[in-house]
C-alpha positions in Angstrom: 99.3 102.7 99.6 97.2 103.4 96.8 97.0 100.1 94.7 96.5 97.1 97.0 95.5 94.5 94.7 96.0 93.8 91.3 93.8 90.8 89.4 95.4 89.2 86.1 92.3 87.8 84.2 93.6 84.7 82.7 90.6 83.0 81.7 90.1 86.0 78.9 93.6 85.8 77.6 93.1 86.0 73.8 95.6 83.4 73.2 98.2 81.2 75.1 101.0 81.0 72.6 101.9 84.6 71.7 103.8 86.9 73.9 102.7 88.1 76.2 100.0 85.9 77.1 102.2 83.2 76.5 104.6 83.8 79.7 104.3 80.9 82.5 104.7 84.2 85.1 101.4 85.3 84.0 99.3 82.5 83.5 100.5 81.1 86.9 99.7 84.8 88.5 96.0 85.2 89.0 96.6 87.7 91.4 98.7 90.2 93.4 98.6 91.4 96.6 100.4 94.7 97.1 101.3 94.7 101.4 104.0 97.5 101.3 104.5 100.6 99.6 107.9 99.4 97.7 107.4 96.1 96.0 110.3 94.7 94.1 109.6 92.3 91.2 112.7 89.9 90.6 113.5 87.0 87.6 115.4 86.2 85.0 115.6 88.3 81.8 112.3 87.0 79.6 110.1 86.0 83.1 107.7 89.0 82.2 108.6 91.1 85.3 109.1 94.3 83.0 106.2 93.3 80.7 104.0 93.5 83.8 105.3 96.6 85.1 104.4 98.1 81.9 100.8 96.9 81.8 100.6 98.0 85.2 101.6 101.5 84.2 99.2 101.7 81.1 96.3 100.5 83.4 96.8 103.1 85.7 96.4 106.0 83.5 100.3 106.4 83.5 102.0 107.9 80.5 105.2 105.9 78.8 107.3 108.3 77.3 108.6 106.3 74.8 110.0 107.4 71.5 107.5 107.5 68.9 110.0 107.7 65.8 111.0 103.9 67.3 109.3 101.6 65.1 109.6 97.3 65.4 110.7 95.7 61.7 107.8 92.8 63.2 104.9 94.1 65.2 103.2 91.8 67.8 99.7 93.0 67.7 99.3 91.4 71.0 102.2 93.2 72.8 100.0 96.3 74.0 97.1 94.2 75.1 98.2 92.6 78.7 96.8 96.1 80.4 93.2 95.3 79.1 92.9 92.1 81.3 94.3 93.8 84.5 91.7 94.9 87.4 93.6 97.4 89.6 92.1 97.7 93.3 93.0 101.4 94.4 92.6 102.0 98.2 91.0 105.7 98.0 90.7 106.3 94.1 93.3 106.6 91.0 96.3 109.0 92.0 99.0 110.4 89.7 102.3 109.0 89.3 105.3 107.9 86.6 107.0 105.3 84.8 111.0 105.4 84.5 113.2 103.5 82.2 116.2 104.4 81.2 115.8 103.7 77.4 112.6 106.5 77.8 114.8 108.8 79.7 116.6 110.6 77.5 113.3 111.0 75.5 111.5 112.9 78.6 114.6 115.1 79.3 114.0 116.2 75.7 110.5 116.9 76.0 111.0 119.0 79.2 113.8 120.9 77.5 111.0 121.8 75.0 108.5 122.9 77.5 110.8 124.9 79.7 111.7 127.4 76.1 108.3 128.5 77.1 108.2 127.9 80.6 111.8 127.9 82.3 110.1 127.5 85.4 109.8 124.2 84.7 113.4 123.5 85.6 112.7 124.2 89.1 111.4 120.8 89.5 114.5 119.2 88.7 117.1 121.3 90.7 116.9 124.0 89.3 118.9 123.0 85.9 118.3 121.3 82.7 118.3 117.9 82.6 120.1 117.8 79.5 122.8 120.0 81.3 123.6 117.9 84.3 125.5 114.7 84.5 123.4 111.5 83.5 123.7 110.6 87.1 122.3 114.2 88.4 120.0 114.7 86.4 118.2 111.2 86.9 118.6 111.8 91.0 117.2 115.4 90.5 114.4 113.8 88.6 113.7 111.0 91.4 114.3 113.4 93.9 111.8 115.9 92.9 109.3 113.7 91.4 109.0 111.0 94.1 108.3 113.6 96.8 104.7 114.4 95.4 102.0 111.8 96.2 101.7 109.0 93.3 102.1 105.7 92.3 105.9 105.4 90.8 107.2 102.5 88.3 110.7 101.9 88.0 112.0 99.5 85.0 115.6 98.1 86.0 117.0 101.8 87.0 120.0 100.2 87.9 121.0 99.9 84.2 121.5 103.8 83.9 123.2 104.3 87.6 126.5 103.1 89.2 126.5 101.6 92.8 127.0 105.1 94.5 124.1 106.3 92.7 121.9 103.5 93.4 122.4 103.7 96.9 121.3 107.5 97.2 118.2 106.0 94.9 117.9 103.6 97.6 117.9 106.1 100.5 115.3 107.9 98.4 113.1 104.8 97.7 113.2 103.7 101.8 112.7 107.5 102.8 109.8 108.2 100.4 107.9 104.6 101.7 108.3 105.5 105.0 107.0 109.0 104.6 103.4 107.4 103.1 102.6 109.8 100.2 104.1 107.3 97.7 104.1 103.6 96.5 106.6 102.0 94.3 106.9 98.8 92.4 110.2 98.2 91.2 111.8 95.6 88.6 115.2 95.3 89.2 118.2 92.5 89.5 120.1 95.1 91.3 121.1 93.5 95.1 121.0 97.4 96.5 118.0 97.9 95.3 116.5 94.8 96.7 117.8 95.6 100.1 115.5 98.2 101.6 114.0 96.8 104.7 110.6 97.7 104.1 110.7 95.9 100.5 108.4 92.9 99.6 110.1 91.1 97.2 107.9 89.3 94.5 
């Protein structure tokens, strides 16, 4: 594993009545211990699992491919601050990784397409085809299969929203296989019973 522990500095939270610092899940969770290469965050909507996942991603130095043209009507100044109150314990120093969310995947695919205009060899990392030229399920599995064979830490935010049950089973098999291989660590926020069923997974 690459990260074995994350500490939340709850005492330094700048506020307790503004999201995300008002989330009870965070104020009652001073520490998260990762005991397996595959950790699954579960919980009802609004409990903070996706918020924590994104903060962890950023704290680990991993870019989230969000569309910069999307704007909020009302801006919460605290929304992106949680990462500053997380302390990540690396087992052997930082590693690369990625963040997956179905809402951002289209933007990521378009950026790959732009870069491949100058270097078509990029497509070899995604099954040899443009992600935009494959079906949605195929493009996702091409991305997962290529990316997760590389050493790193990987965060997935409710990947089931973009996958039919058959594709979820494919992703489950891949996560189990890569977890056993020892080079990759996964942290997944999900509602999917399929993705929770990996024998190696620790559910929090």
